[in-house]
N, C-alpha and C positions, 0 to 999 in steps of 0.2 A: 629581442633575445628569444623569440619563440620559434626560430627556424628549426631547432632540433625536434620540435613536435611534429614536423612534417615527415620525420623518419617513420618507417613501418612498425616500429616498436609501440607506437602510440595510436590511440583511437580518438574519435570525436569527443568522448567524455573528457579526456585530458586536455584537449585543445580548448574546449569550452571553459573548463576550470581555469586554465592559464589566462584566457582572455578576460573572464569575469573578475578573477582575483587580481590580475594585473591592473585593470582599470580601477578597481576599488582601492587597492593599496596605493596607487599613484595619487588618488584623490584624498585619502584619509590618513596615510601614515607620514609623519614628519620625522625630522632628525631626532633620533632617540637619545637615551642616556641623559635625562634631566636630573634634577636634584632628588627626586623621589622615584627610584626605579620600581619599587614595589607597586606604587599606585599606577605607574605607567603600564606595568604588566597586567594588572587587574583590568585596567581600561581596555587594553588591546584584546584580552580574552573575552570580555563582554562584547566588544565590537565584532570580533570574529564569530562569536556564537550567534549573535543577532542576525548576522548575514549568512548563516548556515555553513560557513566554511569549516567549522570544527567538526561537523558531521563526518568529514573524511578521516578523522582521527580514530573513530571508534567503530566497533562492529555494528553493522546495520542489517536487520533481517536475518541474523544468524551468520552473516558473511564477514570474514575477517577484513580489515581495512585493505584497500588497494594500495600496493606499494608504489605503483605508477602515479596514482593521485597524490599520495604523500610526497613523492619526489618532486612532482611538478609544483605542488603548493609551496614546498620549502624553497625551491629554487626561485620561485616568483616572489615570495615574501623576503628572502634574504637579499635579493636584488635591491629592494627598497629599504628594508630595515632589519638589522640583525636581531633587535629585540623582539620584533614581531615574529620572526622565524623561530626564535627561542620559545616564545609563548605557545605557538602552534605545535612545535615539536614535543614540548613537555606534556601537553594535553594528550598526545598520542602515546608517548613512551610511558608516562605515569599511569595510564589506564590500559596499556597494551596487554599486560598479563591478564587483566580482567576480561578483555575482549577474547583472548585466546583460551583461557583456562577457567574463567569464572563460572560459578553456578548461575542458574537462572535468577536467583535472588540477588546475587552480587551484581550481575550485569544490569538488572532492572533498577537496582538502588543507585548505581553510579553512572553508567554509560550515558543515559539520556541527559543527565545534569552536566556531565563533562562536555558532551556534544553541543549543548546549548550555551556553554560558557557560564553556567550557574555554579559550577564546582571546579576548583583548580586541582590538578593531579600532580603527583610527584613519584619518583622512582628511587627508593632508598636501598641501595646496594653497597656503595662504597663506605669504608670505615677508616678511622685515622691510621690504622696499621695495615689496611688492605686496599690496594687499588686494583691493578690488573689481576692479582691473584685472589679472585673472589672466593675460592674454595677455603680460604683461611678466615672467613668471617667468624667473629667471636660473639656478636650479639646473640643472646640466648632466648629461647622460647620454651618454657617448661609447662607441661600440662598439669593443671590442678583441677580435678573434677571436670566441670563443663567449661572451663576457662583455660586460656593460655596466658602466661605471665612473661612479659618481655622485659629484658634488661640489657643495656649496652649503649653504644654510641654509633651514629652514622655521620659521615662527613662529606663535604662537597655535594650536598643534596640540592639539586636545582629545584627551584620553587619552594625550598625549605622554609622560607620566611612567610610564604603566602598560601601554602597548600591547604586544601580542605580534606584531602585523602591521600594516603601513601600506599603504594605497593612496596612492602618492606620484606626483607629477607633476613632470617634468623636461624640460629643453630638449634635444631630439635634433637639431634643426635650427639654423639661424642666428637671431640676434636679429632680423634684418630680416624673417624669415618670420612673426614675431608668433605668433598663436594656432596657425598651421599648423605650427609647429616644435616642438610639445609632444607628449610621449608619457606614457603611464601605466605604472606598474610595481607589482608585488606585492613588498613588501619586509619580510621578517621582521626584527623588532627585534633579534634575536640576531646579526644579520650584523655582522661586524667593521667598524669605521669610523664607526659611529653614536654620537654623543655627545649626552646631554641637557645642552645648554650653559647652560640657564637655566630655572628654574621660574617661571612667570608667575602672580603673585597678582592676583586680581580681587575685585570687591565681593561676588560670590557665589562662594565657593571651589569650584574645579573643578580637575582634574588637567591643567592647561595647561602647555605647554613650548615652548621654542625648541630646535630640533634642528639639530645640525651634522653634515654628511656629509663625510667625508674619505676619498676613494678607496674608496668602498663598492662592492664587486664583486658583481654579480648574474649568474646564468646567463642566457643568451638567452631561456630559457623564462619568465623573470620579466616579460617584456613583457606588458602587459595590453591586449588589443585590438590594433589596427593601429598601427604606427609613424606618428607625425604626427597621430594622431586623439585625443591626450590632452585637448585643450581640449573637444572635443565630448563625450568620455566624462565629463569633470568636470561639464559643464553638464547633461547628461542625468541624471547621478546626483543633482545638486542639485535638478533639476526634480522628480525622483521624490519627494524628501523635503521639498520646500519647503512643501507644504500642511501637513505634520506639525508644522512650526515654529509655524504658526498654531494648530494643535490644542493644542500645549503652552501657548501663550499663553491659549487658551480655558480650559484647565484651571486656570491661575493665576487668571484673571478670575472664573471661577465660584466658586472657593474664597474669593476676596476678597469677592464679593457675599454669599456665605453667612456669612462671618465678620461682615460689616457688619450684616446682618439680625439675627443672633443677638445681637451686641453692643448694637445700638440698642434692641432689644426688652427688654433687661435693664438698661439704663442709665437711672436716674431723671433727670427734668428737670422741675423744678417739681412740680406735682401729678400728672404723668403720666410716661410714658417717652419717651426720645429718639425712638423709632420713631413716636410719636403726633404728632410735630410735622410740619406740612405741608412745611417746607423739607427735612426728612429724607426724607420719602416721595418728594418730587420727585427728590432725589438718587439714591435707590434705584431709582426708575423709569428714570432716565437710564442707570444702570449696567446694569440688566436689558436695556434696549434695545440697548446696545453688545454685551452678551454674546450675545443671540439673533441680532443682525446678523452677528456673526463666525461663529457656528455655522452659519448658512445658507450663507455663502460657503465655509466649509470643507467642509461636506457636499456642496455642488454640485461643487466642484473635485475632491474625492476620488472622488466617484461617476463623474465624467467620465473621470478617469485610469484607473479600473478598467475601465470599459465600453468605452473606445476608447483603449487604451494607445499606439497608434502615431500618434494625432492630435496636433496642437499645442495643448497646454493651458496654455501659459506665462502667458497673460493671466489666466485664472481662478485659477491657482496664485498668481500675483503679487498679485492682489486679495485672496485669502484670507490670505496671509501679512501683507501690508501692513495691512489693516484689523484683523485679529485682534491683531497685536502692538502697533499704535499705540493701539487702543482698550483693550487690556488694561492698558497703562500708565496710562491715564486712570481706569479702573475701580479699579485698585489704589491709585492716588493718592487717589481719593475715599474708599476704605475706610480709608486711613491718617488722612485728615482727620476722618472720623466717629469714629475711635477717640481723637482728641485726642492727649494726651501718650503714652498707651499705644501709639499707632500707630507711634511712633518709638522705642519702648523695645526694646533689643536682646533678642532671644529671642521676641518676639511673632510670631505667624504673619503678620500683615500687614506687619511690618517685614521678615521673611524674603522675602515675595513681592515687596516693593518692590525688594529687591536682585536677586532672581532675574529679574525681567522685563526689566531694562534691556538685557541682552546680546542678547535675541531680536530687537530692532530693528536689530541690526547683523549678526549672523552669518548665513551662508548667503544672503547678498544683503541689503545694507542697505536701509532704507526708500526711500532716494533711488534705488537701483537698481531696486526694484520699480516705482516711479513711471515710470521710463524705459521699462521693459518694457511697462507698460500703455499709455503714451502712444505709443510706436512702433508697437505693434500696432494702435492705433486709427487711425493716420494712414497706415499702409503701403498 
């Protein structure tokens, strides 16, 4: 699955990362989704940290994370384990705003620990009544002397049950100010007043939670970036990692295609194998076309973000995420169909992929939001 790395968008650094991480994940990652997903995620974070792979998630030497490295790592991990991809991605997204906007003190306090797998990070933006419309956030942060006091709820927070630190977004201005009234904070989970109000179960088990904040007090130094710039911080962080969601989908799709090829080549049909049937070959061709189309869009978007980080790459990133996640859903569905009854049997790889892919079309900007981003950019 490394043939896309031969394209001119990538350099030796990404090829080496793919080779090393591919070998390591093949030897160390097993079928995920056991009985204790929290413990499994903690174990994977520690393993990734000990082998220096999480260093790609955080700013190093004052440099922002490489989007190409993140994309290659996520595609490689997703090919092997959806849960491993999840843990890697959340270390990046959860600490991304600190990498981009944190003070020297904030970066020194958290980024080395996140990069070594010694602290688990989370990104707390979504609320029970706000999903894609983040400007309507209701969680409040009120300044009292040298402290901020936070009250409210956050929902569907990845790593919410196991996180050590949150990048959390709250309203410091009035509701009428909308997006201009939001600010970002660095919130250690050990802070008094935070409650895991609900564990959220999904079709692909992950450590998701609804969090309740009751008079959570933070020092003034917990403010991340400038007051009132929270929405911009959230959007820039999401833009940095959006392409990598498509890369994870690419990893899932490539695995589904490989599983389908292997299965059909070994499945008897009449006097030949299922793979010898023209209908099967046509289906596999369509799957391969989707996979390579996604890979091209991801490679372009990641390359552009690395080479010109200050430019506006929202349209390319939105195209990469939209195409890769939507097409991966189709590729995996086709793989399930080719497997027949075995494709929907619990425990099979394609059944696992079928459950894993669905959320990627929703989180970090649903497909409908990506279409709006692309359309607005085209007509502005």
